[in-house]
N, CA, C and O atoms as a DFTB+ gen file, in Angstrom:
724 C
 N C O
     1  1      49.404      35.951      15.481
     2  2      50.321      36.715      16.331
     3  2      51.344      37.370      15.434
     4  3      51.947      36.727      14.574
     5  1      51.527      38.621      15.642
     6  2      52.534      39.334      14.862
     7  2      53.874      39.255      15.578
     8  3      53.947      39.160      16.803
     9  1      54.935      39.299      14.773
    10  2      56.271      39.305      15.372
    11  2      56.473      40.548      16.219
    12  3      57.181      40.500      17.225
    13  1      55.857      41.670      15.828
    14  2      55.997      42.905      16.602
    15  2      55.388      42.743      17.989
    16  3      55.957      43.189      18.985
    17  1      54.231      42.103      18.043
    18  2      53.579      41.908      19.345
    19  2      54.442      41.001      20.218
    20  3      54.657      41.299      21.393
    21  1      54.933      39.910      19.664
    22  2      55.813      39.012      20.417
    23  2      57.059      39.761      20.891
    24  3      57.482      39.599      22.035
    25  1      57.643      40.574      20.021
    26  2      58.835      41.339      20.402
    27  2      58.532      42.303      21.548
    28  3      59.347      42.459      22.458
    29  1      57.363      42.950      21.510
    30  2      56.974      43.856      22.609
    31  2      56.831      43.085      23.917
    32  3      57.303      43.527      24.965
    33  1      56.178      41.938      23.844
    34  2      55.965      41.122      25.042
    35  2      57.306      40.696      25.636
    36  3      57.528      40.831      26.839
    37  1      58.190      40.185      24.796
    38  2      59.465      39.676      25.301
    39  2      60.375      40.803      25.788
    40  3      61.127      40.619      26.745
    41  1      60.314      41.965      25.140
    42  2      61.113      43.111      25.602
    43  2      60.648      43.550      26.988
    44  3      61.463      43.859      27.858
    45  1      59.344      43.574      27.182
    46  2      58.818      43.967      28.494
    47  2      59.153      42.894      29.542
    48  3      59.458      43.221      30.689
    49  1      59.096      41.632      29.151
    50  2      59.471      40.553      30.075
    51  2      60.930      40.710      30.513
    52  3      61.241      40.558      31.695
    53  1      61.815      41.011      29.577
    54  2      63.233      41.194      29.923
    55  2      63.429      42.398      30.845
    56  3      64.252      42.357      31.759
    57  1      62.676      43.460      30.604
    58  2      62.760      44.646      31.459
    59  2      62.326      44.314      32.889
    60  3      62.973      44.714      33.857
    61  1      61.230      43.585      33.001
    62  2      60.721      43.217      34.327
    63  2      61.673      42.242      35.016
    64  3      61.925      42.366      36.214
    65  1      62.201      41.277      34.272
    66  2      63.157      40.323      34.856
    67  2      64.387      41.045      35.399
    68  3      64.932      40.658      36.432
    69  1      64.821      42.092      34.703
    70  2      66.016      42.828      35.114
    71  2      65.835      43.531      36.464
    72  3      66.820      43.908      37.099
    73  1      64.600      43.707      36.902
    74  2      64.348      44.332      38.203
    75  2      64.768      43.427      39.355
    76  3      64.976      43.893      40.476
    77  1      64.891      42.132      39.075
    78  2      65.292      41.181      40.113
    79  2      64.228      41.055      41.184
    80  3      63.037      41.197      40.907
    81  1      64.663      40.786      42.415
    82  2      63.729      40.651      43.525
    83  2      63.114      42.010      43.823
    84  3      63.812      42.978      44.125
    85  1      61.804      42.055      43.732
    86  2      61.084      43.311      43.942
    87  2      59.847      43.022      44.784
    88  3      59.664      41.914      45.289
    89  1      59.026      44.012      44.920
    90  2      57.732      43.868      45.589
    91  2      57.860      43.229      46.967
    92  3      57.078      42.350      47.330
    93  1      58.857      43.682      47.732
    94  2      59.036      43.120      49.067
    95  2      57.819      43.423      49.925
    96  3      57.286      44.533      49.914
    97  1      57.392      42.410      50.668
    98  2      56.220      42.550      51.517
    99  2      56.474      41.846      52.843
   100  3      57.001      40.734      52.879
   101  1      56.097      42.500      53.917
   102  2      56.209      41.905      55.246
   103  2      54.926      41.151      55.558
   104  3      53.835      41.590      55.195
   105  1      55.062      40.024      56.228
   106  2      53.884      39.306      56.708
   107  2      53.182      40.203      57.728
   108  3      53.847      40.846      58.540
   109  1      51.864      40.255      57.698
   110  2      51.165      41.131      58.641
   111  2      51.246      40.650      60.090
   112  3      51.052      41.433      61.020
   113  1      51.530      39.368      60.277
   114  2      51.598      38.798      61.623
   115  2      52.818      37.897      61.727
   116  3      53.262      37.318      60.735
   117  1      53.351      37.783      62.929
   118  2      54.418      36.821      63.180
   119  2      53.859      35.409      63.035
   120  3      52.649      35.200      63.133
   121  1      54.737      34.451      62.804
   122  2      54.330      33.053      62.832
   123  2      53.762      32.808      64.234
   124  3      54.417      33.100      65.234
   125  1      52.542      32.271      64.299
   126  2      51.892      32.140      65.597
   127  2      51.142      30.818      65.717
   128  3      50.674      30.254      64.728
   129  1      51.044      30.347      66.939
   130  2      50.440      29.039      67.198
   131  2      48.953      28.975      66.860
   132  3      48.518      27.957      66.322
   133  1      48.145      30.005      67.143
   134  2      46.727      29.893      66.770
   135  2      46.510      29.710      65.258
   136  3      45.649      28.929      64.853
   137  1      47.270      30.410      64.434
   138  2      47.123      30.252      62.986
   139  2      47.587      28.865      62.552
   140  3      46.960      28.235      61.700
   141  1      48.674      28.396      63.130
   142  2      49.150      27.050      62.816
   143  2      48.082      26.021      63.196
   144  3      47.782      25.114      62.419
   145  1      47.515      26.168      64.386
   146  2      46.483      25.233      64.840
   147  2      45.259      25.240      63.933
   148  3      44.711      24.186      63.614
   149  1      44.835      26.427      63.520
   150  2      43.687      26.531      62.614
   151  2      43.994      25.865      61.284
   152  3      43.151      25.158      60.732
   153  1      45.203      26.086      60.766
   154  2      45.601      25.473      59.496
   155  2      45.619      23.947      59.623
   156  3      45.122      23.245      58.742
   157  1      46.194      23.427      60.727
   158  2      46.225      21.971      60.945
   159  2      44.810      21.403      61.002
   160  3      44.534      20.356      60.416
   161  1      43.918      22.093      61.706
   162  2      42.532      21.632      61.804
   163  2      41.859      21.636      60.438
   164  3      41.145      20.693      60.096
   165  1      42.080      22.690      59.655
   166  2      41.470      22.786      58.323
   167  2      41.979      21.687      57.400
   168  3      41.230      21.180      56.566
   169  1      43.248      21.317      57.545
   170  2      43.837      20.279      56.699
   171  2      43.547      18.877      57.222
   172  3      43.801      17.891      56.529
   173  1      43.016      18.781      58.439
   174  2      42.766      17.465      59.018
   175  2      44.056      16.731      59.336
   176  3      44.130      15.506      59.238
   177  1      45.067      17.492      59.717
   178  2      46.391      16.927      59.972
   179  2      46.811      17.289      61.382
   180  3      46.569      18.405      61.840
   181  1      47.429      16.362      62.059
   182  2      47.912      16.666      63.399
   183  2      49.308      16.094      63.555
   184  3      49.603      14.989      63.100
   185  1      50.159      16.869      64.207
   186  2      51.533      16.459      64.439
   187  2      52.020      17.266      65.629
   188  3      51.972      18.496      65.607
   189  1      52.480      16.594      66.650
   190  2      52.925      17.288      67.864
   191  2      53.970      18.353      67.574
   192  3      53.999      19.392      68.234
   193  1      54.825      18.101      66.593
   194  2      55.869      19.067      66.237
   195  2      55.255      20.430      65.912
   196  3      55.804      21.474      66.262
   197  1      54.106      20.396      65.235
   198  2      53.465      21.634      64.802
   199  2      52.483      22.183      65.836
   200  3      51.926      23.263      65.636
   201  1      52.265      21.484      66.905
   202  2      51.456      21.990      68.015
   203  2      52.363      22.561      69.102
   204  3      51.899      23.038      70.138
   205  1      53.676      22.499      68.836
   206  2      54.627      22.884      69.872
   207  2      55.740      23.786      69.338
   208  3      56.916      23.554      69.619
   209  1      55.371      24.823      68.564
   210  2      56.347      25.847      68.246
   211  2      56.925      25.912      66.851
   212  3      57.689      26.830      66.554
   213  1      56.587      24.964      65.976
   214  2      57.060      25.042      64.594
   215  2      55.863      25.046      63.650
   216  3      54.788      24.550      63.985
   217  1      56.069      25.619      62.456
   218  2      55.006      25.683      61.455
   219  2      55.269      24.672      60.344
   220  3      56.418      24.468      59.954
   221  1      54.213      24.036      59.829
   222  2      54.406      23.152      58.674
   223  2      54.999      23.953      57.514
   224  3      54.527      25.054      57.230
   225  1      56.005      23.433      56.850
   226  2      56.626      24.168      55.751
   227  2      55.634      24.582      54.668
   228  3      55.757      25.663      54.091
   229  1      54.655      23.728      54.391
   230  2      53.713      24.040      53.316
   231  2      52.793      25.207      53.645
   232  3      51.983      25.598      52.805
   233  1      52.894      25.771      54.839
   234  2      52.144      26.983      55.207
   235  2      52.849      28.248      54.737
   236  3      52.294      29.336      54.893
   237  1      54.029      28.153      54.177
   238  2      54.873      29.324      53.912
   239  2      54.126      30.457      53.230
   240  3      54.259      31.617      53.621
   241  1      53.348      30.129      52.220
   242  2      52.658      31.167      51.459
   243  2      51.549      31.828      52.280
   244  3      51.249      33.006      52.084
   245  1      50.949      31.085      53.184
   246  2      49.829      31.612      53.973
   247  2      50.219      32.843      54.790
   248  3      49.390      33.728      55.003
   249  1      51.467      32.910      55.247
   250  2      51.873      34.004      56.124
   251  2      51.936      35.346      55.394
   252  3      51.786      36.392      56.024
   253  1      52.155      35.335      54.092
   254  2      52.361      36.601      53.374
   255  2      51.341      36.854      52.261
   256  3      51.507      37.796      51.486
   257  1      50.296      36.038      52.167
   258  2      49.279      36.288      51.134
   259  2      48.573      37.609      51.429
   260  3      48.314      37.935      52.587
   261  1      48.260      38.374      50.367
   262  2      47.668      39.690      50.590
   263  2      46.279      39.659      51.221
   264  3      45.925      40.608      51.921
   265  1      45.491      38.636      51.011
   266  2      44.161      38.582      51.590
   267  2      43.213      39.576      50.938
   268  3      43.566      40.228      49.955
   269  1      42.025      39.686      51.480
   270  2      40.990      40.521      50.869
   271  2      41.207      42.014      51.102
   272  3      40.831      42.827      50.257
   273  1      41.800      42.385      52.222
   274  2      41.931      43.794      52.550
   275  2      43.199      44.461      52.041
   276  3      43.333      45.681      52.130
   277  1      44.133      43.676      51.506
   278  2      45.395      44.242      51.016
   279  2      45.542      43.889      49.552
   280  3      44.854      43.001      49.047
   281  1      46.430      44.577      48.876
   282  2      46.706      44.228      47.479
   283  2      48.203      44.160      47.265
   284  3      48.998      44.689      48.042
   285  1      48.555      43.491      46.188
   286  2      49.974      43.361      45.868
   287  2      50.556      44.734      45.516
   288  3      49.853      45.627      45.045
   289  1      51.837      44.868      45.754
   290  2      52.528      46.123      45.435
   291  2      52.482      46.373      43.925
   292  3      52.469      45.432      43.131
   293  1      52.457      47.635      43.545
   294  2      52.425      48.001      42.125
   295  2      53.624      47.440      41.362
   296  3      53.524      47.153      40.169
   297  1      54.750      47.285      42.045
   298  2      55.955      46.786      41.364
   299  2      56.026      45.255      41.335
   300  3      57.043      44.705      40.912
   301  1      54.975      44.553      41.772
   302  2      54.969      43.099      41.750
   303  2      55.197      42.597      40.325
   304  3      54.402      42.901      39.436
   305  1      56.272      41.832      40.090
   306  2      56.626      41.404      38.728
   307  2      55.559      40.557      38.029
   308  3      55.307      40.747      36.839
   309  1      54.935      39.632      38.747
   310  2      53.907      38.808      38.114
   311  2      52.720      39.671      37.691
   312  3      52.200      39.518      36.586
   313  1      52.299      40.567      38.562
   314  2      51.184      41.459      38.221
   315  2      51.524      42.330      37.018
   316  3      50.689      42.527      36.137
   317  1      52.748      42.851      36.980
   318  2      53.177      43.679      35.840
   319  2      53.126      42.886      34.539
   320  3      52.663      43.395      33.518
   321  1      53.600      41.645      34.571
   322  2      53.608      40.834      33.352
   323  2      52.196      40.475      32.931
   324  3      51.914      40.389      31.736
   325  1      51.302      40.265      33.887
   326  2      49.904      39.969      33.554
   327  2      49.260      41.151      32.835
   328  3      48.482      40.959      31.901
   329  1      49.578      42.364      33.261
   330  2      49.042      43.565      32.605
   331  2      49.553      43.649      31.170
   332  3      48.788      43.935      30.249
   333  1      50.841      43.401      30.984
   334  2      51.424      43.440      29.632
   335  2      50.680      42.470      28.715
   336  3      50.277      42.840      27.613
   337  1      50.502      41.244      29.168
   338  2      49.856      40.235      28.328
   339  2      48.374      40.541      28.112
   340  3      47.849      40.311      27.022
   341  1      47.705      41.048      29.123
   342  2      46.297      41.442      28.954
   343  2      46.189      42.532      27.902
   344  3      45.324      42.476      27.028
   345  1      47.063      43.521      27.985
   346  2      47.052      44.621      27.007
   347  2      47.314      44.124      25.583
   348  3      46.897      44.761      24.616
   349  1      48.001      42.991      25.453
   350  2      48.294      42.427      24.129
   351  2      47.234      41.420      23.680
   352  3      47.393      40.769      22.647
   353  1      46.147      41.289      24.459
   354  2      45.033      40.435      24.050
   355  2      44.953      39.076      24.718
   356  3      44.039      38.302      24.434
   357  1      45.893      38.774      25.601
   358  2      45.883      37.499      26.319
   359  2      45.120      37.714      27.620
   360  3      45.701      38.093      28.636
   361  1      43.822      37.470      27.580
   362  2      42.939      37.914      28.658
   363  2      42.602      36.849      29.693
   364  3      42.091      37.183      30.763
   365  1      42.866      35.599      29.412
   366  2      42.524      34.526      30.347
   367  2      43.776      34.029      31.057
   368  3      44.887      34.134      30.536
   369  1      43.578      33.487      32.253
   370  2      44.714      32.990      33.024
   371  2      44.356      31.658      33.666
   372  3      43.221      31.430      34.085
   373  1      45.347      30.793      33.730
   374  2      45.185      29.483      34.335
   375  2      46.469      29.145      35.078
   376  3      47.548      29.129      34.486
   377  1      46.354      28.875      36.379
   378  2      47.513      28.422      37.137
   379  2      47.888      27.020      36.674
   380  3      47.015      26.159      36.564
   381  1      49.162      26.774      36.402
   382  2      49.548      25.463      35.894
   383  2      50.322      24.634      36.906
   384  3      50.085      23.431      37.015
   385  1      51.233      25.238      37.644
   386  2      51.954      24.475      38.656
   387  2      52.706      25.389      39.614
   388  3      52.910      26.577      39.363
   389  1      53.105      24.780      40.718
   390  2      53.790      25.494      41.787
   391  2      54.823      24.541      42.369
   392  3      54.512      23.391      42.678
   393  1      56.058      25.024      42.517
   394  2      57.132      24.219      43.103
   395  2      57.695      24.986      44.287
   396  3      58.170      26.112      44.136
   397  1      57.642      24.378      45.465
   398  2      58.175      25.026      46.653
   399  2      59.391      24.271      47.160
   400  3      59.458      23.044      47.080
   401  1      60.356      25.027      47.686
   402  2      61.556      24.471      48.304
   403  2      61.675      25.089      49.690
   404  3      61.587      26.306      49.847
   405  1      61.875      24.245      50.688
   406  2      61.963      24.713      52.069
   407  2      63.386      24.524      52.575
   408  3      63.966      23.447      52.441
   409  1      63.940      25.575      53.154
   410  2      65.292      25.513      53.718
   411  2      65.261      25.018      55.161
   412  3      66.167      24.318      55.614
   413  1      64.192      25.399      55.877
   414  2      64.055      24.971      57.272
   415  2      62.633      25.248      57.751
   416  3      61.874      25.960      57.092
   417  1      62.282      24.685      58.895
   418  2      60.985      24.948      59.500
   419  2      60.956      26.357      60.085
   420  3      61.977      26.872      60.542
   421  1      59.789      26.965      60.065
   422  2      59.612      28.261      60.726
   423  2      59.280      28.037      62.182
   424  3      58.715      27.010      62.558
   425  1      59.640      29.020      62.999
   426  2      59.380      28.940      64.429
   427  2      58.405      30.035      64.840
   428  3      58.416      31.138      64.294
   429  1      57.565      29.708      65.811
   430  2      56.629      30.684      66.351
   431  2      57.411      31.917      66.793
   432  3      58.450      31.809      67.444
   433  1      56.899      33.083      66.430
   434  2      57.524      34.357      66.790
   435  2      58.353      34.971      65.674
   436  3      58.700      36.150      65.747
   437  1      58.680      34.203      64.645
   438  2      59.470      34.754      63.542
   439  2      58.596      35.632      62.642
   440  3      57.408      35.369      62.451
   441  1      59.207      36.663      62.104
   442  2      58.538      37.589      61.178
   443  2      59.084      37.341      59.781
   444  3      60.290      37.435      59.553
   445  1      58.206      37.027      58.859
   446  2      58.611      36.734      57.483
   447  2      58.473      37.951      56.585
   448  3      57.646      38.834      56.816
   449  1      59.304      37.970      55.561
   450  2      59.118      38.899      54.447
   451  2      59.319      38.105      53.173
   452  3      60.036      37.105      53.156
   453  1      58.684      38.553      52.115
   454  2      58.750      37.843      50.843
   455  2      59.086      38.825      49.734
   456  3      58.638      39.971      49.748
   457  1      59.872      38.368      48.782
   458  2      60.146      39.152      47.583
   459  2      59.631      38.358      46.389
   460  3      59.395      37.153      46.481
   461  1      59.463      39.043      45.285
   462  2      58.981      38.401      44.067
   463  2      59.854      38.827      42.903
   464  3      60.313      39.967      42.844
   465  1      60.082      37.908      41.977
   466  2      60.859      38.202      40.773
   467  2      60.218      37.468      39.602
   468  3      59.592      36.423      39.778
   469  1      60.380      38.021      38.416
   470  2      59.936      37.327      37.215
   471  2      61.040      36.369      36.814
   472  3      62.167      36.793      36.557
   473  1      60.732      35.084      36.758
   474  2      61.724      34.063      36.449
   475  2      61.815      33.815      34.946
   476  3      62.914      33.780      34.392
   477  1      60.666      33.641      34.276
   478  2      60.700      33.384      32.831
   479  2      59.348      33.653      32.185
   480  3      58.306      33.616      32.839
   481  1      59.392      33.922      30.893
   482  2      58.208      34.048      30.048
   483  2      58.514      33.257      28.783
   484  3      59.491      33.533      28.087
   485  1      57.665      32.264      28.489
   486  2      57.895      31.386      27.349
   487  2      56.639      31.355      26.481
   488  3      55.531      31.140      26.973
   489  1      56.832      31.571      25.201
   490  2      55.688      31.510      24.297
   491  2      55.997      32.232      23.010
   492  3      57.118      32.697      22.806
   493  1      55.027      32.328      22.155
   494  2      53.674      31.800      22.354
   495  2      53.642      30.293      22.141
   496  3      54.396      29.736      21.343
   497  1      52.748      29.658      22.876
   498  2      52.539      28.207      22.764
   499  2      51.071      27.969      22.460
   500  3      50.195      28.605      23.047
   501  1      50.805      27.055      21.545
   502  2      49.433      26.636      21.286
   503  2      49.095      25.512      22.242
   504  3      49.753      24.471      22.247
   505  1      48.068      25.723      23.054
   506  2      47.643      24.732      24.039
   507  2      46.177      24.396      23.794
   508  3      45.520      25.026      22.964
   509  1      45.672      23.415      24.506
   510  2      44.257      23.061      24.407
   511  2      43.368      24.211      24.867
   512  3      42.205      24.283      24.472
   513  1      43.891      25.102      25.688
   514  2      43.133      26.249      26.179
   515  2      43.139      27.401      25.189
   516  3      42.232      28.233      25.202
   517  1      44.133      27.460      24.346
   518  2      44.313      28.558      23.404
   519  2      45.781      28.939      23.351
   520  3      46.610      28.368      24.060
   521  1      46.092      29.901      22.511
   522  2      47.471      30.363      22.386
   523  2      47.825      31.247      23.577
   524  3      47.035      32.091      24.000
   525  1      49.045      31.034      24.117
   526  2      49.411      31.829      25.268
   527  2      50.881      31.754      25.631
   528  3      51.687      31.113      24.957
   529  1      51.193      32.427      26.713
   530  2      52.545      32.485      27.260
   531  2      52.534      31.882      28.661
   532  3      51.632      32.135      29.459
   533  1      53.565      31.072      28.940
   534  2      53.767      30.553      30.282
   535  2      54.650      31.549      31.030
   536  3      55.759      31.863      30.598
   537  1      54.141      32.035      32.152
   538  2      54.835      33.046      32.954
   539  2      55.159      32.429      34.306
   540  3      54.270      31.945      35.007
   541  1      56.448      32.451      34.669
   542  2      56.883      31.888      35.942
   543  2      57.456      32.988      36.817
   544  3      58.370      33.710      36.416
   545  1      56.905      33.103      38.016
   546  2      57.444      34.050      38.996
   547  2      58.131      33.246      40.105
   548  3      57.850      32.064      40.304
   549  1      59.025      33.911      40.812
   550  2      59.772      33.274      41.906
   551  2      59.600      34.113      43.163
   552  3      59.993      35.279      43.198
   553  1      59.019      33.523      44.183
   554  2      58.909      34.173      45.487
   555  2      59.987      33.603      46.393
   556  3      60.272      32.406      46.356
   557  1      60.582      34.461      47.202
   558  2      61.597      34.034      48.161
   559  2      61.227      34.608      49.521
   560  3      61.010      35.811      49.663
   561  1      61.158      33.731      50.518
   562  2      60.815      34.151      51.878
   563  2      62.079      34.213      52.725
   564  3      62.962      33.361      52.632
   565  1      62.132      35.248      53.550
   566  2      63.278      35.485      54.435
   567  2      62.802      35.721      55.860
   568  3      61.692      36.198      56.092
   569  1      63.663      35.377      56.805
   570  2      63.516      35.775      58.200
   571  2      64.756      36.592      58.513
   572  3      65.879      36.130      58.308
   573  1      64.554      37.812      59.012
   574  2      65.681      38.660      59.387
   575  2      66.052      38.372      60.837
   576  3      65.191      38.290      61.712
   577  1      67.333      38.223      61.066
   578  2      67.808      37.938      62.416
   579  2      69.103      38.658      62.690
   580  3      69.550      39.467      61.878
   581  1      69.710      38.376      63.825
   582  2      70.957      39.047      64.198
   583  2      72.077      38.834      63.184
   584  3      72.951      39.687      63.034
   585  1      72.052      37.702      62.492
   586  2      73.084      37.411      61.501
   587  2      72.730      37.901      60.098
   588  3      73.446      37.609      59.140
   589  1      71.634      38.640      59.973
   590  2      71.197      39.126      58.663
   591  2      69.995      38.348      58.162
   592  3      69.327      37.647      58.922
   593  1      69.731      38.481      56.876
   594  2      68.579      37.815      56.262
   595  2      68.892      36.348      56.014
   596  3      69.952      36.003      55.492
   597  1      67.957      35.495      56.394
   598  2      68.096      34.066      56.148
   599  2      66.971      33.616      55.216
   600  3      65.792      33.786      55.528
   601  1      67.339      33.046      54.078
   602  2      66.338      32.519      53.152
   603  2      65.762      31.252      53.766
   604  3      66.502      30.348      54.155
   605  1      64.404      31.191      53.854
   606  2      63.780      30.021      54.460
   607  2      62.956      29.205      53.467
   608  3      62.671      28.035      53.723
   609  1      62.566      29.806      52.330
   610  2      61.789      29.053      51.334
   611  2      61.753      29.810      50.016
   612  3      61.929      31.028      49.976
   613  1      61.521      29.063      48.932
   614  2      61.298      29.673      47.621
   615  2      60.125      28.954      46.952
   616  3      59.809      27.806      47.266
   617  1      59.496      29.665      46.026
   618  2      58.402      29.081      45.267
   619  2      58.456      29.579      43.834
   620  3      58.535      30.781      43.582
   621  1      58.410      28.639      42.897
   622  2      58.209      28.971      41.494
   623  2      56.731      28.758      41.215
   624  3      56.193      27.679      41.464
   625  1      56.073      29.797      40.693
   626  2      54.636      29.736      40.412
   627  2      54.440      30.035      38.937
   628  3      54.841      31.094      38.454
   629  1      53.820      29.098      38.217
   630  2      53.674      29.236      36.764
   631  2      52.209      29.337      36.385
   632  3      51.368      28.577      36.863
   633  1      51.924      30.296      35.511
   634  2      50.581      30.451      34.970
   635  2      50.651      30.470      33.451
   636  3      51.689      30.782      32.866
   637  1      49.541      30.136      32.828
   638  2      49.377      30.295      31.390
   639  2      48.454      31.475      31.192
   640  3      47.310      31.462      31.647
   641  1      48.946      32.494      30.515
   642  2      48.137      33.668      30.172
   643  2      47.821      33.507      28.699
   644  3      48.737      33.488      27.876
   645  1      46.529      33.388      28.338
   646  2      46.182      32.937      26.998
   647  2      44.959      33.632      26.418
   648  3      44.191      34.289      27.121
   649  1      44.810      33.461      25.108
   650  2      43.598      33.851      24.396
   651  2      42.748      32.588      24.358
   652  3      43.168      31.585      23.781
   653  1      41.574      32.614      24.954
   654  2      40.770      31.388      24.979
   655  2      40.531      30.843      23.572
   656  3      40.284      31.606      22.638
   657  1      40.605      29.518      23.427
   658  2      40.419      28.868      22.132
   659  2      38.954      28.855      21.714
   660  3      38.054      28.909      22.552
   661  1      38.737      28.783      20.436
   662  2      37.379      28.640      19.926
   663  2      37.003      27.163      19.954
   664  3      37.826      26.325      20.322
   665  1      35.788      26.838      19.574
   666  2      35.319      25.442      19.615
   667  2      36.151      24.525      18.730
   668  3      36.255      23.331      19.010
   669  1      36.746      25.062      17.666
   670  2      37.544      24.204      16.782
   671  2      38.987      24.045      17.274
   672  3      39.817      23.438      16.597
   673  1      39.281      24.608      18.484
   674  2      40.604      24.425      19.072
   675  2      41.606      25.490      18.679
   676  3      42.724      25.505      19.194
   677  1      41.223      26.392      17.765
   678  2      42.148      27.458      17.377
   679  2      41.856      28.686      18.214
   680  3      40.699      28.985      18.507
   681  1      42.904      29.397      18.599
   682  2      42.712      30.604      19.380
   683  2      42.300      31.744      18.471
   684  3      42.464      31.683      17.253
   685  1      41.763      32.784      19.087
   686  2      41.345      33.954      18.310
   687  2      42.514      34.566      17.562
   688  3      42.341      35.050      16.444
   689  1      43.714      34.555      18.159
   690  2      44.864      35.139      17.469
   691  2      45.266      34.301      16.271
   692  3      45.702      34.838      15.253
   693  1      45.123      32.979      16.387
   694  2      45.478      32.111      15.260
   695  2      44.487      32.267      14.126
   696  3      44.880      32.336      12.961
   697  1      43.183      32.323      14.458
   698  2      42.183      32.379      13.415
   699  2      42.189      33.719      12.693
   700  3      41.811      33.787      11.523
   701  1      42.610      34.787      13.367
   702  2      42.630      36.097      12.690
   703  2      43.920      36.317      11.951
   704  3      44.007      37.243      11.145
   705  1      44.943      35.493      12.194
   706  2      46.207      35.717      11.514
   707  2      46.330      34.848      10.259
   708  3      47.385      34.800       9.628
   709  1      45.239      34.165       9.908
   710  2      45.265      33.408       8.670
   711  2      45.723      31.975       8.811
   712  3      45.973      31.316       7.802
   713  1      45.842      31.469      10.022
   714  2      46.245      30.067      10.165
   715  2      46.815      29.795      11.533
   716  3      46.949      30.698      12.360
   717  1      47.147      28.546      11.762
   718  2      47.728      28.190      13.055
   719  2      49.242      28.133      12.937
   720  3      49.796      28.026      11.843
   721  1      49.876      28.203      14.053
   722  2      51.335      28.138      14.098
   723  2      51.795      26.723      14.165
   724  3      52.998      26.466      14.209
C-alpha cells in the first residue's frame, strides 16, 4: 500500500463524512399490521403487543430497505465509500457487525424516513481475510409528526472492504509492495 493511496482514501472519506446525514429515503409503505404479522410468522415469534398496533423494534431496517426494484440514492455515503475503495483495489466486502439503538416502538400508520452518514473509515488493517479498511455507516430513522421530526432508531453498520488474501495469508497489496505491514 502506498502512502499516496492511503491519503487519497482518507481524504475522500473525510469529504464524504463532511456531508453529514444524506441519502434521505422514505419508506415505501406505512408501518402496517400485515407486514408485522408476516415478519412475526417468519421469525417464529408471537407477542400480543405486536399483533395489536406496534412493531418489533428489530424490524426497523425492514421498513426502508431498497428491495429488488429500488436502489440506493447516488449520494448514499456507504455506497460512495465502497466505490472509492473498489477503485483503489479493495474489491471484496464482508459485513462485520451491526449495532442498533431504539428510542421507542413504532406504531401502525407511522411513515418512516431514514438518513445515512459515513461514521468512520479505519485502516489499512491486515486481517485473516486480507488487507482492508473498516467502514462504518450510521443510519437514523425518523417519524415526522406535528411536533417535528422524532428520531426513533439508529444503526451503526460496519463492513470490511478488503483485498482478498492469498493462500499464505498475505494480501495482494502486501505481496506486491515488498512485504507485510
